[in-house]
N, C-alpha and C positions, 0 to 999 in steps of 0.2 A: 370626384375621385377624387384620390391625393395624389401626388406627384411621382411617389414610390410605386404608384400601381402601376399607373400611365406610362411611367419608365420600362417597367417588365412586360406591361401588352404591349410594347413598340419594340423592344428586344428580342421579343417572342414571335414578332411578325418578322420582324428581318429575318431570323431564325429561318422561317418558312421559306424563303427566297433563296436563302444558302442551302438547303435541303433539296432546291429543285433543282439546281444547277451542279451541285459536288456530285452526285451520282451519275450525272449525263457525261462530267467531265471522264470519270473513271470507267465507266462502259464506253468512250469516245470511238475508240477502232472498231468494236462491236458495233455502235449504232451507224457507224457510217457505211460499214458493210451490209447492214440489213437495211437500210434504205438507199441504197443503191438501185435496188431493184424490187418491185410488187411482189416477185415468187419469192422474197424473203421474209414479205410484211408476220407471216408466224412470229418467225424468229423476233422481228420486233417486239411484236406484241406480248412477249415473256418477258423482254428489256423494260417495257414500259408498265409491267404490271408492278415487274420488281421495285422500280422508279416511285410509282405510286404509293405501296406498300413502305417502304422506308419515310416518304414523306409524314404517312398519316403517323406511323411506330415516332417517330422523329418530335412531331408537335405535341405528341400525349394523346393523342386521339384511339379510343377502343372499336371498334366495327363491331356494331350486333343486329345480323343480319338475320331477319325472318320471310321463309319463302313458301308460298303457295303451290309454286311450281318452279322448277330448274331447266336451264336452257339447254337441248342437247347436242352433241359433237356432232358437226358436220351440217347444223342447220339454220337456217339462214332467219334473223329475228330482225323487228323492230324494235330498239331499244328505246324508251322514252321515262322523264322524270321532269319534275320539278327543278326549277335551276334558282339556287339563292345565292352562291356564294361558289371563289374558284375551289374549293378540295369538292364539289362536286364532278372534277373529271378524274379526281384522283380517287373519290371514293369508288367511281363506275368502273374504272380499271380494277381497281381492289375484289370489287364483287362478284362480275362477271370474267369467266375462266376461258370460254370462245372467242376466238377475235373477232372484232369490231371496228369502227371505222367511225368515227367521230365527225357530225358535221357543225363547224365551228365558226362562232365570230372573226374575221381576218385580222381584227384586232391584236389577237394574242401571238399573232406573227413576228409581231414586231418587239416581243420580249426579246433581251438577248440570249444566244444558246438554244437557250425552250424555242424559238420561235422558228430557230433554224429548223428543227426537226419537225415541229409544229407544223409547217408549212411543207414539208417534204411524204408526211402521212396522213396528215385530215383531210377534211374537202372544207375549204376557205370560202365564206359567201359573207357580201356585204347585201346586207337585208334592207337598205335603201335602196340600191341598185336591181331595178328588174331584170338585166341582163346576167349578172352575178349570181341570182337566183337560180335562173333558169339553168345557168351553167354547173349549178352545184346540184342541182337537179340530175342533170343527165350524168356526171360523174359519179352519182350514189348510185344509179343505174345499173353503170359500169359495174361498180365494185360489187353490187349486190350478185351479179353475172356471176361473178367471180367465186362465190361461194361466203363471201363475208357478211355479217350482221352491219345493221348502221346504228347508229346513237345519233338522236336529236333532242333537243333540250325546246319543245313546242312553243315554250313561252316566247321564245325567239331573244332571249335575253333577261336581263333579272332585273327586275320592275325597279322605276326609280323609286318609286314611293314605297316604302319598308314596310307598310301596314297592308299590303295587300299579300293576302294569302297564298293564292295562285292567280295568275294574270291567263288571260283568256291564251287560248292555243293558235296559231297558225296551224293550215291545210297541211304543210308539205309532206309530214311526215305519213301522214294518213294517207294520202294518194299516191305515194308509192308503197305502203305495206297491202293498199288491195292494188296496185298496179302489176305488182311481184306476187302476190295472195301468200305474204308472210306473215306470223303470227305478231299482234303486237304487244309489247310486254311493259306493262305499266310498273312504274318504280318509287314508291314515295321516301324522299330523303326528308328524316323527322330534325334533325337537328343542324344542320350545315349553318343555317342562319344565325341560330343561336351563338355555337361553336365559333364559327369564321366568317363573320358578315363583311362588309364593304366597308362597314363604318371604322376607323382605323384603330380607334382606343376602347374597342372592344373584344367579346370571345374568350376563349381559354381551352385548356388541356378537358378531354372527357369523352364521353358517348357517343355516337353516332349511329342513329337507328335507322335502319334500312329495313323495307318491307317490296317484296318482290311479289306482285300478286298475279292471279291467276291469269292467262294467258286468254286476249281477244282474236279468235280466228277470223279471217278473212275470206277464206275461200268461197266461193261463189258471190262474194260482193261485187259490185259494179263503183266504177267513178263517182258517179251519183250519190250514193252513201255515205259517202266520206265525212261530211258533217255530222252524221247519226254517229260514225264509228270516234270520231274526235269529241263527241259529244258524252259518249260512253266512258273515255277514256280519261278525260276531264273530270268528270262527278267519280270514278273510282280515286283518283289521287287526291280531290279535294276532299271527299270523305275521310278519307285515312289521317290527312292533314288536321281535320278539325274533331277528331276524335281520338283522342291522347291514349283511350282504353285499348285502341287496338294492336299495339307493339312497344 
C-alpha cells in the first residue's frame, strides 16, 4: 500500500471520530435534557438516529436494506446481528425506527463525550464479570417492561481472529427473548468488516448491505429451549453471510 493511500485512509478514519463528536456537541442541550429521565428516551432515540445517519453519510457509506419483515410500532423485539465493526452501532440505529436499548461493552463508555451519553442510555456489561452480566440481564428485563426493544450482538464482541465469519453466540439474548416472549429479529450486516474494520489502514466508502430476516417467534418456548433458539438464529445469519447471492 502506497504512503499516500495509507495517509488518506488514516485521515478518513480520524474524520470518523470528528463525525462522532461534532453532532453531539451541536445537539448537546437537547441530549442533556433527553437523558435526564428515562421518560424522554424516545426523544433521545430520535437524536441518536440523526447522529448515526450523519456519521454514515459523512463517511461515504450508502445503506442498502432488504427486509423480510419490518418491526411494528409499540411492540418489543430482541434485535441480534453479527458484530464486526464500530459502525455496527450506527447502522443498527439507522435501519430500526422503533426505540431500542443497546446492551454493549463497558469499554465504549470511556470514549470522550460519546461515552458520557452511552453510559446514560445503554446497558453496560463487563462480559468477564459474572456480577456485571447478571446486573445487565436484570436491567434489560426492566427496560423491556417499559416497552423498549433490546439490541444485543450475541457474539459477545468482535472476534479477534479476523478469519472467523461468525463467532459462537452467547445465551443472554435468547434467554431474555424467551422469558419475555418477544420475537427475535435476526439481522445480517454484510459489509461492515470490509468497509470499516478494526484494522487501522483498511476500509473505505461504499455500500453497507443489510438483511432483516423473518422474525423468530418465541411464544410458548421455555427456558430449556434457548439453545435451540440460539442455534436457529445463528444458522440464519451464517447462511446469509456465506451466500453472497442473497442480498
